[in-house]
Residue frames relative to the residue before (quaternion, step in Angstrom):
aa qw qx qy qz dx dy dz
M 1.0000 0.0000 0.0000 0.0000 0.00 0.00 0.00
E 0.1539 -0.7816 0.6021 0.0527 3.62 -0.52 1.39
L 0.5526 -0.6155 0.4726 0.3041 3.41 -1.13 0.79
L 0.5525 -0.6054 0.4441 0.3619 3.69 -0.92 0.88
S 0.7060 0.4990 -0.2882 0.4118 3.67 0.72 -0.99
N 0.5727 0.5898 -0.3999 0.4053 3.55 1.23 -0.05
W 0.8320 0.2223 -0.0826 0.5015 3.51 1.09 -0.69
C 0.4697 0.7795 -0.3531 0.2171 3.58 1.35 -0.50
S 0.5908 0.5978 -0.3268 0.4322 3.58 1.35 -0.32
N 0.4177 0.7583 -0.4281 0.2592 3.53 1.34 -0.10
G 0.5592 -0.6577 0.3779 0.3344 3.59 1.09 -0.36
S 0.7925 0.2472 -0.1421 0.5390 3.66 1.10 -0.25
L 0.4288 -0.7208 0.4893 0.2390 3.57 -1.07 0.68
P 0.3736 -0.7283 0.5174 0.2495 3.64 -0.37 1.16
E 0.6763 -0.5469 0.3668 0.3303 3.50 -1.32 0.79
S 0.6339 0.5601 -0.3165 0.4293 3.50 1.12 -0.90
Y 0.6959 0.4260 -0.2919 0.4990 3.74 1.06 -0.29
V 0.5682 0.5717 -0.4161 0.4209 3.67 1.17 -0.03
L 0.3586 -0.7701 0.5093 0.1381 3.52 -0.44 1.46
P 0.5655 -0.5596 0.4573 0.3974 3.68 -1.16 0.32
P 0.6571 -0.5853 0.2529 0.4022 3.65 -0.84 0.78
E 0.6835 0.5002 -0.3302 0.4166 3.54 0.99 -0.67
A 0.6558 0.5226 -0.2886 0.4621 3.60 1.32 -0.26
R 0.5396 0.6706 -0.3724 0.3472 3.53 1.29 -0.50
P 0.5164 -0.6703 0.4189 0.3295 3.66 -1.03 0.66
G 0.5870 0.6111 -0.3786 0.3723 3.57 1.14 -0.36
N 0.6078 0.6356 -0.3243 0.3484 3.59 1.22 -0.26
L 0.7592 0.3250 -0.1687 0.5381 3.56 1.23 -0.64
I 0.4237 -0.7325 0.4767 0.2381 3.57 -0.87 0.85
V 0.2334 -0.7418 0.6061 0.1672 3.56 -0.93 0.84
P 0.3309 -0.7663 0.4890 0.2534 3.63 -0.52 1.05
L 0.4231 -0.7170 0.4986 0.2413 3.41 -1.04 0.82
G 0.8104 0.3101 -0.2047 0.4530 3.53 -1.19 0.60
K 0.6386 0.4668 -0.3122 0.5261 3.59 1.42 0.07
S 0.1479 0.8046 -0.5642 0.1115 3.49 -0.70 1.00
I 0.6589 -0.5297 0.3578 0.3965 3.61 -1.19 0.17
P 0.6381 -0.5704 0.3410 0.3888 3.64 -1.09 0.56
V 0.2575 -0.6985 0.6475 0.1628 3.66 -1.28 0.58
I 0.0957 -0.8045 0.5861 -0.0134 3.55 -0.67 1.20
D 0.3505 -0.7255 0.5712 0.1564 3.56 -0.99 1.02
L 0.2107 -0.8014 0.5352 0.1641 3.62 -0.31 1.03
Q 0.6232 0.4863 -0.3827 0.4783 3.65 1.17 0.04
G 0.3271 0.7531 -0.5293 0.2138 3.64 1.13 0.21
K 0.5644 -0.6599 0.3993 0.2944 3.54 -1.09 0.81
D 0.7355 0.3780 -0.2134 0.5202 3.48 1.18 -0.69
R 0.3322 -0.7887 0.4821 0.1875 3.62 -0.27 1.38
K 0.6204 0.5599 -0.3372 0.4335 3.61 1.08 -0.78
E 0.6562 0.4979 -0.3006 0.4808 3.55 1.00 -0.92
T 0.6174 0.4972 -0.3713 0.4834 3.70 0.96 -0.71
I 0.6621 0.4925 -0.3319 0.4571 3.63 0.73 -0.85
R 0.6521 0.5467 -0.3200 0.4165 3.51 0.95 -0.82
Q 0.6319 0.5310 -0.2720 0.4948 3.55 1.16 -0.99
I 0.6707 0.4882 -0.3192 0.4582 3.64 0.91 -0.88
L 0.6453 0.5301 -0.3038 0.4587 3.61 0.95 -0.76
K 0.6829 0.4874 -0.2797 0.4668 3.53 0.93 -0.95
A 0.6632 0.5034 -0.3027 0.4638 3.49 1.05 -0.82
G 0.6586 0.5286 -0.2851 0.4534 3.48 1.17 -0.94
K 0.6368 0.5008 -0.3193 0.4916 3.59 1.12 -0.57
E 0.7740 0.4290 -0.2063 0.4175 3.47 0.56 -1.33
F 0.8160 0.2224 -0.1078 0.5225 3.66 0.96 -0.98
G 0.2945 -0.7291 0.5205 0.3327 3.54 1.04 -0.86
F 0.7102 0.3368 -0.1961 0.5863 3.60 1.37 0.13
F 0.1238 0.7107 -0.6913 0.0407 3.49 -1.42 0.54
Q 0.3631 -0.6474 0.6232 0.2463 3.42 -1.59 0.39
I 0.1624 -0.7690 0.6072 0.1163 3.54 -1.17 0.66
I 0.0815 -0.7728 0.6279 0.0426 3.53 -1.13 0.76
N 0.7606 0.2632 -0.2567 0.5351 3.60 -1.17 0.55
H 0.2998 0.8156 -0.4414 0.2236 3.55 1.02 0.92
G 0.5825 -0.6331 0.3392 0.3805 3.52 1.30 -0.10
V 0.6064 0.4955 -0.3953 0.4800 3.57 1.20 -0.12
S 0.4554 -0.7370 0.4064 0.2904 3.60 -0.70 1.19
K 0.6156 -0.5748 0.4097 0.3504 3.53 -1.20 0.73
D 0.6197 0.5814 -0.3163 0.4217 3.55 1.21 -0.91
L 0.6630 0.5057 -0.2782 0.4768 3.56 1.06 -0.96
M 0.6164 0.5329 -0.3286 0.4775 3.60 1.06 -0.71
D 0.6624 0.5362 -0.2756 0.4448 3.53 0.99 -0.94
E 0.6925 0.4742 -0.2520 0.4818 3.41 0.99 -1.15
T 0.6404 0.5320 -0.3415 0.4362 3.59 1.03 -0.61
M 0.6403 0.5191 -0.2829 0.4905 3.53 1.12 -0.82
K 0.6192 0.5401 -0.3307 0.4642 3.56 1.05 -0.77
V 0.7305 0.4354 -0.2594 0.4577 3.59 0.75 -1.00
A 0.5862 0.5560 -0.3623 0.4647 3.58 1.20 -0.46
E 0.6743 0.4800 -0.2768 0.4882 3.52 0.95 -0.88
E 0.6333 0.5221 -0.3344 0.4631 3.54 1.05 -0.74
F 0.6233 0.5634 -0.3333 0.4277 3.56 0.96 -0.66
H 0.7222 0.4555 -0.2227 0.4704 3.46 0.95 -1.10
A 0.6218 0.5292 -0.3218 0.4793 3.49 1.26 -0.46
M 0.4958 0.6053 -0.4683 0.4105 3.78 1.19 -0.08
S 0.6332 -0.5245 0.4074 0.3974 3.46 -1.38 0.23
G 0.6276 -0.5583 0.3579 0.4079 3.62 -1.05 0.47
L 0.6371 0.5176 -0.3287 0.4671 3.60 1.00 -0.75
D 0.6223 0.5181 -0.3544 0.4676 3.75 0.94 -0.66
K 0.6637 0.5021 -0.3209 0.4522 3.51 0.95 -1.06
E 0.6484 0.5185 -0.3518 0.4324 3.56 0.72 -0.83
R 0.6566 0.5439 -0.3031 0.4256 3.55 0.85 -1.01
E 0.6839 0.5170 -0.2745 0.4355 3.54 0.98 -0.92
C 0.7214 0.4286 -0.2372 0.4895 3.59 1.29 -0.45
L 0.5620 0.6257 -0.3597 0.4042 3.57 1.21 0.36
K 0.4550 0.7554 -0.4048 0.2416 3.60 1.25 0.01
D 0.7096 0.3889 -0.2519 0.5308 3.52 1.14 -0.53
P 0.4313 -0.7368 0.4680 0.2283 3.60 -0.66 1.12
N 0.6451 0.4895 -0.3120 0.4969 3.59 1.34 -0.48
G 0.4871 -0.7165 0.4096 0.2857 3.56 1.21 0.00
S 0.2501 0.8092 -0.5090 0.1539 3.64 1.09 0.59
C 0.7196 0.3665 -0.2346 0.5411 3.46 1.09 -0.77
K 0.1479 -0.8364 0.5265 -0.0359 3.55 -0.53 1.47
L 0.0396 -0.7323 0.6793 0.0264 3.65 -0.99 0.82
Y 0.2024 0.7640 -0.5957 0.1429 3.63 -0.81 0.91
T 0.3728 -0.6848 0.5820 0.2307 3.45 -1.43 0.12
S 0.8038 0.2219 -0.2236 0.5046 3.53 -1.20 0.74
S 0.7077 -0.4161 0.2818 0.4966 3.57 0.09 -1.30
Y 0.7352 -0.3856 0.3041 0.4672 3.57 -1.20 -0.18
T 0.7246 0.4525 -0.1922 0.4829 3.48 1.13 -0.84
Y 0.1555 0.8492 -0.4980 0.0814 3.70 1.21 0.26
P 0.7167 0.4571 -0.3110 0.4251 3.63 0.63 -0.96
R 0.7472 0.4087 -0.2186 0.4764 3.61 1.13 -0.49
E 0.4938 0.6935 -0.4131 0.3233 3.58 1.36 -0.12
E 0.3988 -0.6717 0.5646 0.2665 3.55 -1.03 0.77
F 0.7793 0.0844 -0.0601 0.6181 3.67 1.22 -0.70
H 0.3314 -0.7684 0.5204 0.1701 3.46 -1.00 0.88
L 0.4284 -0.7040 0.5228 0.2179 3.63 -1.27 0.47
W 0.4263 -0.7300 0.4747 0.2450 3.55 -1.01 0.70
R 0.5378 0.5946 -0.4235 0.4217 3.49 0.35 1.43
D 0.2317 -0.7134 0.6367 0.1791 3.55 -1.29 0.48
A 0.0253 -0.8310 0.5550 0.0276 3.60 -0.84 0.52
L 0.1613 -0.7329 0.6563 0.0782 3.45 -1.30 0.85
T 0.1316 0.8078 -0.5717 0.0577 3.61 -0.84 0.80
H 0.0568 0.7819 -0.6177 0.0619 3.50 -1.12 0.76
P 0.5545 -0.5633 0.4795 0.3812 3.60 -1.36 0.40
C 0.2237 -0.7979 0.5553 0.0708 3.54 -1.28 0.59
R 0.7881 0.2472 -0.1383 0.5465 3.67 1.15 -0.15
P 0.4939 -0.2402 -0.8238 0.1405 1.56 -1.56 1.93
L 0.5853 -0.6437 0.3711 0.3245 3.58 -0.85 1.20
D 0.7380 0.4608 -0.2869 0.4009 3.57 0.69 -0.98
Q 0.6015 0.5404 -0.3574 0.4672 3.66 1.40 -0.05
H 0.7866 0.3772 -0.1367 0.4693 3.46 1.16 -0.65
I 0.6197 0.6393 -0.3496 0.2917 3.52 0.96 -0.78
Q 0.5762 0.5786 -0.3571 0.4536 3.67 1.31 -0.52
F 0.6825 0.4811 -0.2882 0.4687 3.64 1.15 -0.27
W 0.5317 0.6412 -0.3943 0.3882 3.61 1.32 -0.23
P 0.6511 -0.4604 0.4016 0.4503 3.67 -1.17 0.20
E 0.3311 -0.7162 0.5978 0.1417 3.50 -1.16 0.81
N 0.7397 0.2574 -0.1860 0.5933 3.59 1.44 -0.20
P 0.3935 -0.1547 -0.8929 0.1546 1.60 -1.80 1.63
T 0.6467 -0.5930 0.3096 0.3665 3.59 -1.02 0.61
T 0.6741 0.4510 -0.3075 0.4977 3.64 1.23 -0.43
Y 0.3740 0.7621 -0.4875 0.2042 3.68 1.21 -0.11
R 0.7030 0.4949 -0.2966 0.4159 3.61 0.58 -0.89
E 0.6868 0.4996 -0.2765 0.4496 3.46 0.94 -1.17
V 0.7417 0.4514 -0.2445 0.4317 3.49 0.79 -1.06
I 0.7137 0.4420 -0.2552 0.4797 3.52 0.87 -0.87
G 0.5366 0.5780 -0.3720 0.4894 3.55 1.33 -0.43
E 0.6880 0.4719 -0.2759 0.4773 3.60 0.74 -1.05
Y 0.6592 0.5335 -0.3010 0.4361 3.58 0.94 -0.91
S 0.6804 0.4671 -0.3020 0.4771 3.57 0.97 -1.00
V 0.5882 0.5202 -0.3986 0.4739 3.80 1.01 -0.44
E 0.6923 0.4793 -0.3076 0.4432 3.61 0.82 -0.90
L 0.6730 0.5018 -0.2897 0.4598 3.54 1.02 -0.87
W 0.5726 0.5580 -0.3814 0.4640 3.58 1.15 -0.48
K 0.6395 0.5309 -0.3077 0.4633 3.55 0.95 -0.97
L 0.6679 0.5271 -0.2775 0.4461 3.46 0.85 -1.07
S 0.6522 0.5187 -0.3003 0.4641 3.65 0.96 -0.96
C 0.6423 0.4908 -0.3444 0.4776 3.61 0.95 -0.85
R 0.6553 0.5317 -0.3143 0.4348 3.64 0.91 -0.80
I 0.6536 0.5090 -0.2915 0.4783 3.56 1.08 -0.72
L 0.6735 0.5057 -0.2741 0.4644 3.46 1.03 -1.05
E 0.6198 0.5388 -0.3456 0.4539 3.65 1.18 -0.62
L 0.6735 0.5065 -0.3046 0.4440 3.52 1.09 -0.90
I 0.5661 0.5868 -0.2848 0.5041 3.54 1.32 -0.68
C 0.6828 0.4720 -0.3032 0.4680 3.60 0.77 -1.01
E 0.6557 0.5389 -0.3037 0.4329 3.49 0.93 -0.97
G 0.7048 0.4819 -0.2685 0.4461 3.52 1.04 -0.81
L 0.6629 0.4526 -0.2912 0.5205 3.57 1.34 -0.56
G 0.5131 -0.6526 0.4254 0.3606 3.68 1.11 -0.30
L 0.4610 0.6630 -0.4271 0.4068 3.47 1.25 0.52
S 0.6284 -0.4904 0.4445 0.4087 3.58 -1.24 0.38
I 0.4727 -0.7099 0.4132 0.3192 3.64 -0.77 0.89
N 0.6554 0.4788 -0.3197 0.4888 3.53 1.38 -0.22
Y 0.2391 0.8355 -0.4683 0.1595 3.50 1.20 0.24
F 0.7438 0.3720 -0.1562 0.5329 3.61 1.03 -0.94
S 0.5753 0.6075 -0.4082 0.3653 3.69 1.14 -0.18
N 0.5648 0.5581 -0.4022 0.4558 3.50 0.64 1.16
E 0.7942 -0.2339 0.2009 0.5236 3.57 -1.09 -0.78
L 0.5070 0.6339 -0.4360 0.3886 3.66 1.16 -0.24
S 0.7984 0.2063 -0.1142 0.5540 3.73 1.07 -0.61
E 0.2975 0.8414 -0.4106 0.1873 3.51 1.24 0.56
A 0.8111 0.2968 -0.0840 0.4969 3.38 1.18 -0.80
P 0.0064 0.8206 -0.5709 0.0250 3.80 0.65 1.01
K 0.1218 -0.7684 0.6264 0.0480 3.49 -1.35 0.47
I 0.2855 -0.6973 0.6168 0.2278 3.50 -1.34 0.54
M 0.0243 0.7704 -0.6358 -0.0409 3.50 -1.07 0.60
I 0.1804 -0.7885 0.5863 0.0438 3.42 -1.07 1.11
N 0.1392 -0.8211 0.5535 0.0075 3.56 -0.23 1.16
H 0.0731 -0.7778 0.6242 0.0054 3.55 -1.05 0.90
Y 0.0352 -0.7935 0.6073 -0.0173 3.58 -0.79 1.17
P 0.2991 -0.7783 0.5310 0.1509 3.63 -0.24 1.36
P 0.6109 -0.4778 0.4271 0.4648 3.59 -1.30 0.26
C 0.2274 -0.7940 0.5594 0.0707 3.49 -1.03 0.99
P 0.4546 -0.7251 0.4377 0.2758 3.61 -0.81 1.06
E 0.7812 0.1818 -0.1056 0.5878 3.67 1.07 -0.33
P 0.1013 -0.8375 0.5327 0.0669 3.68 0.35 1.10
S 0.6679 0.4942 -0.3349 0.4445 3.66 0.97 -0.70
L 0.6968 0.4725 -0.3201 0.4345 3.73 0.98 -0.05
T 0.7960 0.2462 -0.1149 0.5410 3.60 1.12 -0.37
L 0.3072 -0.7382 0.5687 0.1929 3.56 -1.29 0.03
G 0.4656 -0.6347 0.5169 0.3364 3.58 -1.32 0.27
L 0.7444 -0.0465 0.0036 0.6661 3.51 1.23 -0.63
R 0.3841 -0.7189 0.5255 0.2440 3.56 -0.96 0.80
K 0.7088 -0.4826 0.3066 0.4132 3.54 -1.36 0.38
H 0.1191 0.8022 -0.5422 0.2197 3.49 -0.57 1.27
R 0.2602 -0.7124 0.6012 0.2515 3.57 -1.26 0.17
D 0.4749 -0.6740 0.4459 0.3484 3.61 -0.86 0.64
P 0.3682 -0.7600 0.4989 0.1947 3.61 -0.83 1.02
N 0.5553 0.5820 -0.3859 0.4516 3.58 0.71 1.00
I 0.6908 -0.4553 0.3747 0.4184 3.55 -1.41 -0.34
I 0.7544 -0.2024 0.1119 0.6144 3.52 0.81 -1.10
T 0.2418 -0.7169 0.6249 0.1927 3.59 -1.27 0.23
I 0.0568 -0.7487 0.6546 0.0878 3.61 -1.10 0.65
L 0.1281 -0.8436 0.5213 -0.0065 3.46 -0.50 1.37
H 0.2204 -0.6760 0.6929 0.1196 3.60 -1.06 0.94
Q 0.0206 0.8454 -0.5332 0.0228 3.66 -0.22 1.15
G 0.5166 -0.6882 0.4249 0.2810 3.61 1.12 0.36
Q 0.6706 -0.5430 0.3599 0.3547 3.59 -1.20 -0.42
I 0.6255 0.5235 -0.3561 0.4559 3.61 1.20 0.25
N 0.5193 -0.6329 0.4943 0.2923 3.59 -1.02 1.05
G 0.3027 0.7534 -0.5698 0.1269 3.36 -1.38 0.41
L 0.6880 0.4470 -0.2821 0.4972 3.66 1.13 -0.78
Q 0.0022 -0.7760 0.6306 -0.0072 3.48 -1.00 0.90
V 0.2845 -0.7542 0.5808 0.1136 3.54 -1.25 0.94
F 0.3773 -0.7211 0.5334 0.2306 3.62 -0.97 0.91
K 0.1977 0.7811 -0.5808 0.1162 3.61 -0.65 0.84
D 0.8532 0.0118 -0.0361 0.5202 3.60 -0.95 0.86
G 0.7018 -0.4596 0.2733 0.4707 3.63 0.95 0.78
L 0.7097 0.3499 -0.2879 0.5395 3.79 1.10 0.19
W 0.4849 -0.6466 0.5439 0.2258 3.31 -1.56 0.61
I 0.1358 -0.8180 0.5568 0.0484 3.51 -0.71 1.06
A 0.3463 -0.7694 0.4819 0.2365 3.61 -0.49 1.00
V 0.2900 -0.7610 0.5508 0.1830 3.57 -0.92 0.73
E 0.2820 -0.8271 0.4672 0.1350 3.46 0.07 1.50
P 0.4603 -0.6410 0.5051 0.3494 3.74 -0.87 0.70
V 0.1211 -0.7317 0.6678 0.0630 3.41 -1.25 0.82
P 0.5060 -0.6793 0.4000 0.3500 3.65 -0.44 1.04
H 0.8801 0.0220 -0.0549 0.4711 3.55 -0.95 1.04
A 0.4909 0.6248 -0.4666 0.3884 3.56 1.16 0.58
F 0.3141 -0.6925 0.5856 0.2809 3.57 -1.22 0.23
V 0.3502 -0.6743 0.6024 0.2444 3.58 -1.19 0.53
V 0.0825 -0.8094 0.5778 0.0646 3.71 -0.71 0.80
N 0.0289 0.8095 -0.5855 -0.0316 3.65 -0.69 0.77
I 0.5170 -0.6454 0.5021 0.2533 3.43 -1.29 0.80
G 0.2847 -0.7935 0.5047 0.1860 3.57 -0.59 1.05
Y 0.7334 -0.4395 0.2983 0.4242 3.56 -1.29 0.35
L 0.6697 0.5567 -0.2783 0.4052 3.40 0.96 -1.04
L 0.6297 0.5416 -0.2894 0.4759 3.48 1.15 -0.88
Q 0.6043 0.5487 -0.3567 0.4544 3.51 1.08 -0.72
I 0.6778 0.4925 -0.2777 0.4701 3.52 0.94 -1.02
I 0.6537 0.5064 -0.3215 0.4613 3.68 0.88 -0.77
S 0.7020 0.4255 -0.2888 0.4927 3.53 1.01 -0.81
N 0.3974 -0.7220 0.4739 0.3101 3.71 1.25 0.05
G 0.7746 -0.3901 0.2047 0.4539 3.54 0.89 0.98
K 0.4846 0.6625 -0.4477 0.3546 3.65 1.21 -0.09
L 0.7551 0.2248 -0.1568 0.5956 3.61 1.08 -0.54
N 0.4177 -0.7441 0.4993 0.1503 3.62 -1.19 0.85
G 0.2491 -0.7421 0.6081 0.1317 3.61 -0.58 1.05
A 0.1572 -0.8702 0.4582 0.0899 3.61 0.52 1.09
E 0.4594 -0.6209 0.5708 0.2785 3.45 -1.36 0.56
H 0.0460 0.7647 -0.6394 0.0661 3.50 -1.10 0.87
R 0.1701 -0.7519 0.6312 0.0850 3.46 -1.41 0.19
V 0.2668 -0.7124 0.6079 0.2275 3.60 -1.36 -0.01
V 0.2425 -0.7447 0.6158 0.0867 3.52 -0.94 1.13
T 0.3377 -0.7283 0.5514 0.2270 3.62 -1.17 0.57
N 0.1899 -0.7327 0.6258 0.1884 3.63 -1.28 -0.09
S 0.5198 -0.6754 0.4465 0.2724 3.53 -1.34 0.56
R 0.6511 0.5348 -0.3235 0.4306 3.66 1.25 -0.06
D 0.8624 0.1827 -0.0146 0.4720 3.58 0.57 -1.15
A 0.4505 -0.6236 0.5752 0.2781 3.50 -1.11 0.70
R 0.0721 -0.8010 0.5918 0.0541 3.62 -0.95 0.65
T 0.0813 -0.7742 0.6276 -0.0110 3.49 -0.81 1.06
T 0.0153 0.7967 -0.6042 0.0061 3.57 -0.99 0.84
V 0.3255 -0.7582 0.5480 0.1375 3.51 -1.18 0.63
S 0.0291 -0.8375 0.5457 0.0080 3.69 -0.51 0.99
F 0.1634 -0.7322 0.6484 0.1293 3.47 -1.09 0.79
F 0.1306 -0.8203 0.5556 0.0379 3.47 -0.69 1.15
V 0.2497 -0.7513 0.5905 0.1565 3.59 -0.78 0.94
Y 0.0138 -0.8257 0.5582 -0.0805 3.57 -0.40 1.40
P 0.4240 -0.6605 0.5239 0.3308 3.72 -1.06 0.51
S 0.5908 -0.4511 0.4764 0.4696 3.64 -1.28 -0.25
D 0.6380 -0.5709 0.3701 0.3606 3.48 -1.23 0.58
E 0.7213 0.4551 -0.2633 0.4509 3.59 1.05 -0.60
C 0.4742 0.7179 -0.4186 0.2908 3.50 1.40 -0.23
L 0.3552 -0.7194 0.5628 0.1990 3.64 -0.99 0.98
I 0.2217 -0.7552 0.6143 0.0563 3.59 -0.81 1.27
R 0.2569 0.7093 -0.6407 0.1426 3.57 -0.96 0.92
P 0.6415 -0.4675 0.4276 0.4325 3.53 -1.38 0.17
A 0.6091 -0.5927 0.4426 0.2862 3.44 -1.17 1.04
K 0.4628 -0.6774 0.4585 0.3417 3.77 -0.64 0.93
A 0.6650 0.5180 -0.3586 0.4010 3.66 0.85 -0.77
L 0.7143 0.4509 -0.2729 0.4604 3.64 1.20 -0.24
V 0.6679 0.4554 -0.3107 0.5000 3.49 1.36 0.11
N 0.1018 0.7741 -0.6147 0.1125 3.60 -0.87 0.93
A 0.7652 -0.3577 0.2712 0.4615 3.63 -1.30 -0.16
S 0.7517 0.3835 -0.2133 0.4924 3.50 0.92 -0.86
N 0.7391 0.2163 -0.1799 0.6120 3.64 1.31 -0.17
P 0.0551 -0.8122 0.5804 0.0201 3.64 0.39 1.24
A 0.6729 -0.4996 0.4059 0.3646 3.42 -1.50 0.43
I 0.2987 -0.7359 0.5800 0.1812 3.66 -0.89 0.92
Y 0.7618 0.2997 -0.1218 0.5612 3.62 1.09 -0.80
K 0.3145 -0.7166 0.5938 0.1870 3.52 -1.29 0.69
P 0.6429 -0.5659 0.3533 0.3763 3.56 -1.23 0.69
F 0.0531 0.7775 -0.6257 0.0353 3.58 -1.12 0.66
K 0.5000 -0.6215 0.5149 0.3140 3.54 -1.32 0.40
F 0.5910 -0.6147 0.4063 0.3282 3.55 -0.97 1.11
A 0.6949 0.4866 -0.3350 0.4100 3.63 0.73 -1.04
D 0.5860 0.5743 -0.3513 0.4510 3.72 1.10 -0.50
F 0.6447 0.5191 -0.2818 0.4853 3.50 1.02 -1.12
F 0.6862 0.4911 -0.3227 0.4287 3.66 0.76 -0.94
I 0.5937 0.5688 -0.3386 0.4575 3.55 0.99 -0.82
A 0.7562 0.4344 -0.2287 0.4326 3.60 0.71 -1.21
S 0.7205 0.4221 -0.2668 0.4811 3.52 1.21 -0.61
N 0.8389 0.2415 -0.0740 0.4821 3.74 0.98 -0.77
V 0.7132 0.4736 -0.2754 0.4372 3.52 0.84 -0.91
K 0.7431 -0.0044 0.0432 0.6678 3.52 1.02 -1.17
P 0.2392 -0.8510 0.4517 0.1210 3.57 0.33 1.24
D 0.1815 0.8025 -0.5450 0.1613 3.61 -0.43 1.01
K 0.3426 -0.7667 0.5035 0.2032 3.62 -0.06 1.44
E 0.7177 0.4473 -0.3240 0.4241 3.69 0.55 -0.99
A 0.6186 0.5254 -0.3592 0.4608 3.68 0.94 -0.82
L 0.6469 0.5433 -0.3163 0.4317 3.58 0.95 -1.00
K 0.6563 0.5574 -0.2832 0.4223 3.54 0.93 -1.04
E 0.6416 0.5568 -0.2176 0.4806 3.33 1.16 -1.12
L 0.6532 0.5272 -0.2877 0.4611 3.61 1.02 -0.82
I 0.8417 0.2931 -0.1133 0.4390 3.54 0.69 -1.14
Y 0.6979 0.4743 -0.3035 0.4426 3.69 0.95 -0.55
K 0.4084 -0.6834 0.5319 0.2885 3.49 -1.04 0.73
S 0.5980 -0.5782 0.4220 0.3606 3.70 -1.03 0.70
T 0.3003 -0.7679 0.5417 0.1634 3.59 -0.95 0.77
A 0.5032 0.6772 -0.4144 0.3413 3.41 1.49 -0.16
């Protein structure tokens, strides 16, 4: 498996990257001037902020946040080191990701399932655990030389921000504000995606339509368009807002909220001019964690839509060996 960035400047799109017509980005119109809500986390009225988050989480499954407390300098340094990593040679990148004999630091192209894919995606990805920091940082890349320092500080700040957002969501749903302060948020990860300029953006995608298989994602998307959210049968572009974060509700949070929040489907389109690099902070549970609708949100008039399941089983059915029918069977209660 050769990294996309090793050869993508050859000038043509290989057949294995050409998606079937119904999956190509050119087929659905993205409405202009419509985008996801932008929420100010420093708003004076906490109840109003919570209301906005829950409304956006239900209607879009996505929102952007400003005045979030993470410094602009740290955001800029993080994007700089992420771009520098992906600018290194393929051999150097691979060497930097082999420090853990257990393979916790992963570098791959397209997706986890590259060898079994019928069609490939136009991206390279680096991902690794980030908490507890002292257990993982020694396995992270040492080059670029500032990687560990910058991404370490960034992961600490994003952890704090994720806890703050989840507390606001809990308050809005009527759950204990500590509801996620346990194995439900035990295994956060950083992912740095890189989408090189693509010779035929209308024929392929950086990421296909999917829901994130986690609790929440906090995305630093930089200043280049690419992320699109599926709503009411249309794709909505998530316009970059300087130094904002994009937050999306994960599929697991949709399940825990018993459908009150929406783990929205989304995708990434490519472009022919600019490389695009993004940094995601994923809040994941532990593998053995049992996922189920919160008991406080289930009663006679609001029965559970989903049944309990182990996160490891969910992740296999959604990501490792994707199987829509197996996933449906795993999570949904029988209607019979």
